[in-house]
C-alpha positions as CSV (number, residue, x, y, z in Angstrom):
1,M,0.0,0.0,0.0
2,E,1.3,3.5,-0.9
3,R,2.4,5.6,2.1
4,T,0.1,8.4,3.4
5,L,1.6,11.4,5.1
6,I,0.3,12.0,8.6
7,A,-0.9,15.5,7.7
8,D,-3.2,13.9,5.1
9,L,-4.9,11.3,7.3
10,S,-8.1,13.3,8.0
11,A,-9.0,12.9,4.3
12,H,-9.1,9.1,4.8
13,V,-11.6,8.6,7.6
14,G,-13.0,5.1,7.5
15,A,-10.2,3.8,5.2
16,E,-7.1,1.7,5.8
17,V,-3.8,3.5,5.3
18,S,-0.1,2.9,5.6
19,I,2.0,5.5,7.4
20,A,5.8,5.5,8.0
21,G,7.6,7.5,10.7
22,S,9.0,7.4,14.2
23,V,7.5,6.6,17.6
24,D,7.4,9.8,19.4
25,V,5.8,8.5,22.6
26,R,4.4,5.1,23.7
27,R,1.9,4.8,26.5
28,D,0.5,1.6,28.0
29,Q,-3.1,1.9,29.4
30,G,-4.5,-1.3,30.6
31,K,-4.6,-3.8,27.8
32,M,-4.2,-1.1,25.1
33,V,-1.1,0.6,23.8
34,F,-1.2,4.2,22.6
35,F,1.4,5.8,20.4
36,D,2.1,9.3,19.1
37,F,3.6,8.7,15.6
38,R,5.5,11.5,13.8
39,D,6.7,12.0,10.2
40,R,7.9,15.1,8.4
41,S,4.3,16.4,8.2
42,G,3.2,16.1,11.8
43,F,1.7,13.8,14.5
44,V,-1.1,11.4,15.0
45,Q,-2.2,9.3,17.9
46,G,-2.5,5.5,17.2
47,V,-4.0,2.8,19.4
48,V,-3.4,-0.9,19.5
49,L,-6.5,-2.6,20.8
50,P,-6.5,-5.8,22.9
51,G,-6.2,-8.9,20.8
52,S,-4.7,-7.0,17.8
53,A,-2.2,-8.8,15.6
54,A,0.0,-5.7,16.2
55,M,0.3,-6.2,20.0
56,D,3.5,-8.1,20.1
57,A,5.3,-5.5,17.9
58,A,3.7,-2.7,19.9
59,K,5.0,-4.0,23.2
60,E,8.6,-4.0,21.7
61,C,8.4,-0.5,20.3
62,R,9.6,2.5,22.2
63,G,10.6,6.1,21.5
64,E,12.5,6.7,18.3
65,Y,11.8,3.3,16.8
66,V,11.3,3.7,13.1
67,V,8.1,1.9,11.9
68,R,5.7,1.3,9.1
69,V,2.1,1.1,10.3
70,L,-1.0,-0.2,8.7
71,G,-4.1,1.2,10.3
72,K,-7.7,2.4,10.0
73,V,-8.5,6.1,10.3
74,N,-11.4,6.5,12.8
75,Q,-13.3,9.6,13.7
76,R,-13.0,10.3,17.5
77,P,-16.2,10.5,19.5
78,E,-17.2,14.2,20.0
79,K,-16.3,14.1,23.7
80,N,-12.7,13.0,22.8
81,V,-12.0,15.5,20.1
82,Q,-8.9,17.6,20.9
83,A,-9.7,20.9,19.4
84,G,-6.8,23.0,17.9
85,K,-4.5,20.0,17.8
86,Q,-3.3,18.4,14.5
87,N,-5.4,15.3,13.9
88,G,-7.3,16.0,17.1
89,S,-10.5,14.7,15.6
90,I,-9.2,11.4,14.4
91,E,-7.3,8.4,15.7
92,L,-5.4,5.6,13.9
93,E,-6.5,2.1,14.9
94,V,-3.2,0.2,14.4
95,L,-3.6,-3.1,12.6
96,S,0.0,-4.0,12.1
97,I,3.5,-2.6,12.9
98,E,6.6,-3.3,10.9
99,I,9.8,-2.3,12.8
100,L,12.2,-0.7,10.3
101,S,14.9,0.4,12.8
102,R,15.3,-0.2,16.5
103,A,16.5,2.6,18.8
104,E,18.4,2.7,22.1
105,P,16.8,4.7,24.9
106,L,17.5,8.4,24.6
107,P,20.2,9.7,27.1
108,F,17.8,12.3,28.3
109,A,14.0,12.7,28.8
110,D,12.3,14.0,25.7
111,D,10.8,16.9,27.6
112,A,13.9,17.6,29.7
113,D,15.1,21.2,30.1
114,L,18.6,20.8,28.7
115,N,21.5,23.2,29.2
116,L,23.1,24.6,26.0
117,D,26.1,22.3,26.0
118,T,24.0,19.2,26.5
119,L,21.6,20.4,23.8
120,L,24.5,20.8,21.3
121,D,26.6,17.7,22.4
122,Y,23.6,15.5,21.6
123,R,22.5,17.6,18.5
124,P,21.9,14.5,16.3
125,L,19.2,13.6,18.8
126,T,18.0,16.9,20.3
127,V,17.1,18.2,16.8
128,R,14.3,15.7,16.8
129,R,12.6,17.4,19.7
130,A,9.5,19.5,19.0
131,R,11.1,22.8,20.0
132,E,14.3,22.3,17.9
133,R,12.3,21.1,14.9
134,A,10.2,24.3,15.3
135,I,13.3,26.5,15.3
136,F,14.7,25.1,12.2
137,A,11.4,25.0,10.4
138,V,11.1,28.7,11.0
139,Q,14.7,29.2,9.8
140,H,13.7,27.4,6.6
141,E,10.8,29.7,6.1
142,I,13.0,32.8,6.6
143,L,15.4,31.6,4.0
144,A,12.6,30.6,1.6
145,G,11.0,34.0,2.1
146,F,14.2,35.9,1.5
147,R,14.8,34.1,-1.8
148,E,11.1,34.3,-2.9
149,Y,10.9,38.1,-2.3
150,L,14.2,38.9,-4.1
151,N,13.4,36.6,-7.0
152,A,10.1,38.6,-7.5
153,E,12.1,41.8,-7.4
154,G,14.3,40.7,-10.3
155,F,17.4,39.5,-8.4
156,T,19.6,36.6,-9.5
157,E,21.1,34.2,-7.0
158,F,24.7,33.3,-7.4
159,Q,27.2,31.1,-5.6
160,A,30.0,33.2,-4.0
161,P,33.4,31.6,-3.5
162,K,34.4,30.6,0.0
163,L,38.2,30.6,-0.6
164,V,39.5,34.1,-1.3
165,G,42.8,35.9,-1.7
166,D,42.1,38.8,0.6
167,D,39.6,39.8,3.3
168,A,36.8,42.0,1.9
169,E,36.5,44.0,5.1
170,G,40.2,44.8,5.3
171,G,40.9,43.7,8.8
172,A,38.4,41.2,10.2
173,G,39.8,38.0,11.7
174,V,40.3,35.5,9.0
175,F,41.1,31.8,8.8
176,K,44.3,31.3,6.7
177,V,44.4,28.3,4.3
178,E,47.8,26.8,3.6
179,Y,47.4,25.1,0.3
180,F,48.0,27.2,-2.8
181,K,51.6,27.4,-4.1
182,D,53.3,30.7,-3.1
183,K,50.0,32.3,-2.4
184,S,48.0,32.8,0.9
185,A,44.3,32.1,0.8
186,Y,41.6,32.6,3.4
187,L,38.1,31.4,4.2
188,A,35.7,34.2,3.0
189,T,34.3,36.6,5.6
190,S,31.9,38.0,3.1
191,P,30.8,37.7,-0.5
192,Q,31.0,41.5,-0.7
193,L,33.6,41.9,-3.5
194,Y,32.0,39.3,-5.6
195,K,28.5,40.7,-5.2
196,Q,29.8,44.0,-6.5
197,M,31.5,42.4,-9.5
198,M,28.2,40.6,-10.3
199,V,26.2,43.9,-10.4
200,G,28.0,44.6,-13.7
201,A,26.4,41.5,-15.2
202,F,23.0,41.1,-13.6
203,E,22.3,44.5,-11.8
204,R,20.6,42.7,-8.9
205,V,22.1,39.7,-7.2
206,Y,22.0,37.8,-3.9
207,A,23.9,35.0,-2.2
208,A,23.0,32.8,0.7
209,G,25.7,30.6,2.3
210,P,28.4,30.1,4.9
211,Q,31.0,32.7,5.8
212,F,33.8,32.5,8.3
213,R,35.1,34.9,11.0
214,A,38.2,34.0,13.0
215,E,37.3,36.4,15.8
216,K,37.8,35.1,19.3
217,H,34.4,35.8,20.7
218,A,32.5,33.6,23.1
219,T,29.2,35.4,23.4
220,T,25.5,34.7,23.0
221,R,25.6,36.5,19.6
222,H,28.8,35.4,17.8
223,L,29.8,32.4,15.8
224,N,32.9,31.5,13.7
225,E,30.8,30.0,10.9
226,I,27.7,31.9,10.0
227,S,25.0,31.7,7.3
228,M,24.8,35.0,5.5
229,L,22.0,36.4,3.4
230,D,23.5,39.1,1.1
231,F,22.2,41.1,-1.8
232,E,23.6,43.9,-4.0
233,M,21.5,46.1,-6.4
234,G,22.6,48.5,-9.1
235,F,21.2,51.8,-10.4
236,I,20.3,53.1,-7.0
237,N,19.9,56.8,-6.0
238,D,21.4,56.3,-2.6
239,H,21.4,54.0,0.4
240,T,17.7,54.6,1.1
241,D,16.8,52.5,-2.0
242,V,18.7,49.6,-0.3
243,M,16.9,50.2,3.0
244,R,13.5,50.1,1.3
245,M,14.4,46.8,-0.4
246,I,15.5,45.0,2.9
247,E,12.5,46.5,4.7
248,G,10.2,45.0,2.0
249,A,12.0,41.7,2.3
250,L,11.6,41.6,6.1
251,K,7.9,42.6,6.0
252,Y,7.4,39.8,3.5
253,I,9.3,37.2,5.6
254,T,7.3,38.3,8.7
255,K,4.0,37.9,6.9
256,R,5.1,34.5,5.6
257,L,5.9,33.4,9.1
258,G,2.5,34.5,10.4
259,E,0.8,32.4,7.7
260,R,3.0,29.3,7.8
261,S,4.7,29.1,11.2
262,A,2.1,30.0,13.8
263,A,2.4,26.5,15.4
264,A,6.2,26.7,15.5
265,F,6.1,30.2,17.1
266,A,3.7,28.8,19.7
267,T,5.9,25.8,20.4
268,C,8.8,28.2,21.1
269,G,6.6,30.6,23.1
270,A,7.4,33.4,20.6
271,T,5.4,36.2,19.1
272,L,5.7,37.9,15.7
273,P,7.4,41.3,15.8
274,L,5.9,44.7,15.7
275,V,6.1,45.8,12.0
276,P,4.9,49.4,11.2
277,E,4.2,50.7,7.7
278,S,7.7,52.1,7.6
279,F,10.7,51.2,9.9
280,P,11.9,54.2,11.9
281,V,15.2,55.7,10.8
282,V,17.7,57.7,13.0
283,K,21.2,58.9,12.3
284,L,23.9,57.5,14.6
285,R,24.3,60.9,16.3
286,E,20.5,61.3,16.7
287,A,20.4,57.8,18.3
288,Q,23.2,58.8,20.7
289,R,21.2,62.0,21.7
290,I,18.1,59.8,22.3
291,L,20.2,57.5,24.5
292,G,22.0,60.4,26.3
293,V,25.4,59.1,25.4
294,S,28.5,60.7,23.8
295,E,28.1,61.6,20.2
296,T,31.9,61.2,19.6
297,E,31.7,57.4,19.7
298,P,31.8,55.7,16.2
299,D,29.3,53.0,17.0
300,L,26.7,51.8,19.5
301,E,27.5,49.4,22.3
302,P,25.3,46.3,22.7
303,E,23.6,48.0,25.7
304,H,22.8,51.0,23.5
305,E,21.3,48.7,20.8
306,R,19.0,47.2,23.3
307,K,17.9,50.6,24.7
308,L,17.3,52.1,21.2
309,S,15.3,49.0,20.2
310,S,13.1,49.5,23.4
311,W,12.7,53.2,22.4
312,A,11.6,52.2,18.9
313,A,9.1,49.6,20.1
314,K,7.6,52.1,22.7
315,E,7.7,55.3,20.7
316,K,7.4,54.1,17.1
317,G,5.5,50.7,17.5
318,S,8.4,48.9,15.7
319,D,10.7,46.0,16.6
320,F,12.9,47.2,13.8
321,V,15.0,50.5,13.7
322,F,17.5,51.7,11.1
323,V,20.6,53.5,12.4
324,T,22.4,55.5,9.6
325,H,25.5,57.6,8.9
326,Y,28.3,55.8,10.7
327,P,31.7,57.6,10.5
328,V,34.0,56.9,7.5
329,S,36.6,55.5,10.0
330,K,34.1,52.8,11.1
331,R,33.1,51.5,7.7
332,P,34.9,49.4,5.0
333,F,36.7,51.1,2.2
334,Y,34.0,50.5,-0.3
335,T,31.4,52.5,1.6
336,M,30.2,55.8,0.0
337,E,30.8,59.0,2.0
338,D,27.8,61.4,2.2
339,E,28.7,64.5,0.4
340,A,26.1,66.4,2.3
341,D,27.5,65.2,5.7
342,P,31.3,65.0,5.3
343,G,33.0,62.4,7.5
344,F,29.9,60.2,7.6
345,T,28.8,57.5,5.3
346,K,25.7,56.5,3.4
347,S,25.5,53.4,5.5
348,F,23.2,51.8,8.0
349,D,22.6,49.0,10.5
350,L,19.3,47.5,11.2
351,L,18.5,46.7,14.8
352,F,15.9,44.0,15.5
353,R,14.7,43.4,19.1
354,G,17.9,44.8,20.6
355,V,20.5,43.3,18.3
356,E,22.1,44.4,15.0
357,I,21.0,41.9,12.4
358,L,22.5,43.5,9.3
359,S,24.7,46.2,7.8
360,G,24.4,47.9,4.5
361,S,25.3,50.9,2.5
362,Q,25.7,52.6,-0.9
363,R,29.1,51.5,-2.3
364,V,31.7,53.6,-4.1
365,H,31.4,52.8,-7.8
366,D,34.0,55.3,-9.2
367,Y,37.3,53.5,-9.9
368,D,39.7,56.3,-9.0
369,M,37.8,57.1,-5.8
370,L,37.8,53.4,-4.8
371,V,41.5,53.1,-5.3
372,E,42.0,56.2,-3.1
373,K,39.8,54.8,-0.4
374,I,41.7,51.5,-0.4
375,R,44.9,53.3,0.1
376,A,43.4,55.5,2.8
377,K,42.6,52.3,4.8
378,G,46.3,51.3,4.6
379,L,45.6,48.6,2.0
380,D,47.4,47.8,-1.2
381,P,45.2,48.3,-4.3
382,E,47.4,45.8,-6.2
383,K,46.0,43.1,-3.9
384,F,42.5,44.0,-5.1
385,S,43.3,44.2,-8.8
386,F,40.8,41.4,-9.7
387,Y,38.0,43.2,-7.9
388,L,39.0,46.6,-9.3
389,M,38.8,45.3,-12.8
390,A,35.0,45.5,-12.6
391,F,35.2,49.2,-11.7
392,K,37.8,50.1,-14.2
393,Y,35.4,49.0,-16.9
394,G,32.3,50.6,-15.4
395,L,29.8,49.8,-12.7
396,P,26.5,51.6,-11.9
397,P,25.8,53.2,-8.6
398,H,25.0,50.3,-6.3
399,G,24.5,49.1,-2.7
400,G,23.5,46.2,-0.7
401,I,23.4,44.4,2.7
402,G,24.7,41.4,4.6
403,M,22.5,39.7,7.2
404,G,23.1,36.8,9.5
405,L,20.5,34.0,9.2
406,E,21.1,32.5,12.6
407,R,20.9,35.9,14.4
408,L,17.7,36.8,12.5
409,T,16.2,33.4,13.5
410,Q,17.3,34.0,17.1
411,K,15.5,37.3,17.4
412,Y,12.3,36.2,15.6
413,L,11.9,33.4,18.2
414,G,13.3,35.2,21.2
415,L,16.1,32.7,21.8
416,E,18.7,33.5,24.4
417,N,21.7,32.4,22.4
418,V,22.4,32.4,18.7
419,K,23.8,28.9,19.0
420,E,20.2,27.7,19.7
421,A,19.4,28.9,16.1
422,T,22.4,27.1,14.6
423,L,22.2,23.5,13.8
424,F,25.9,22.7,14.2
425,P,27.6,25.7,15.8
426,R,31.3,26.4,15.2
427,D,32.9,28.8,17.6
428,M,36.2,29.0,19.4
429,N,35.1,26.3,21.9
430,R,33.1,23.9,19.8
431,I,33.2,21.8,16.6
432,D,30.2,19.5,17.1
433,V,31.4,18.8,20.7
434,L,33.3,21.0,23.1
435,L,37.0,21.2,22.0
436,S,38.0,20.9,25.6
437,G,36.0,17.7,26.0
438,S,35.2,14.6,24.1
439,I,32.4,12.7,22.5
440,P,29.8,11.9,25.2
441,D,30.5,8.5,26.7
442,D,27.1,7.0,26.0
443,T,27.5,7.3,22.3
444,N,29.5,4.1,22.6
445,E,32.2,5.4,20.2
446,P,35.9,4.7,20.9
447,D,38.1,7.7,22.0
448,D,39.8,7.9,18.7
449,A,36.6,7.8,16.6
């Protein structure tokens, strides 16, 4: 019999069906055995009645056994209907169970409140839990929404290289790769230079993929391998065109999450953000005046970002707030200076629920000006000759953004640590397991595995 997904069972009331999935929970009640089965589409309760041919297999099964089940879809009596729950009006009467894969008992209770290290040490198992599945289902929808919105706006996705000759930001911590003959290479910290080159061919481009930062941070908001969502767009008037594009994308993503991810948000105890018609915009110096801090500082501290976000939520009804016009000294060489506000750039950060989730700007598109700015940062233009080729032969005015997928997911769901929104975090202390520790003992792997 062909497999039926659990989400489609309500269309088969009174019929026999075959499902395949995992045992989420098994409960023995008197002479009956109850199961919660799960597959990629959801959950359903199954019951093995006394005398059933499935009883022997049912008594062997426990959590995480992988099974194929033949059963009859029955309507629940009205008094037993579980309103608001998936398949709450039906029950699967189990007729037979085929065990496809046996499972050892989990090393933790399924509903245990695990600390972060335990959660990540056992990630192959903890990702099966309802909360973790919800987090990464939401992350999928964010990524899908980003792509869908930009595709509709005429953008072309491209694959940016992850091995590069120089650091696009001109100073961020980089991972050096010893491989190429007589040439140093690095893991890319950004697709920035390649995005700008691609504007000359496609005008509007985006890239989604991993980037690497060798910064020695061990905080709730930093990772050494991040998933970045970047775009670059040509023929802009100034940075505000870029701001309107990312504002539209985030509105679209938020609407999509409201339509598709309500159950996942509920599982995580999260709420959708406040999204006004237009995101509030303040210059850096204006933000510093609002906060009552020195206007001579070139950036906002994390505490300032939190306070400014609270101000935006209270005063502007928005969980998003743009901060613009950072000093030339604070921004990369390719950032356009504002001719109407010398010393400050046509750049911006977007704060979301207390954290910076992206940076963007209008870029310098004039070849001679760009060479001058590279030198002004103490860098050698010869090392950027491949990049500069695009400018020497003409690029339109352009700009773009870079946004961290994990940090965006974290703030949508109100998670305490960005690592909770990262399937397999890499930071200075962890590659799958803590670098100072070892594989957990009860995985039964040898020490040198």
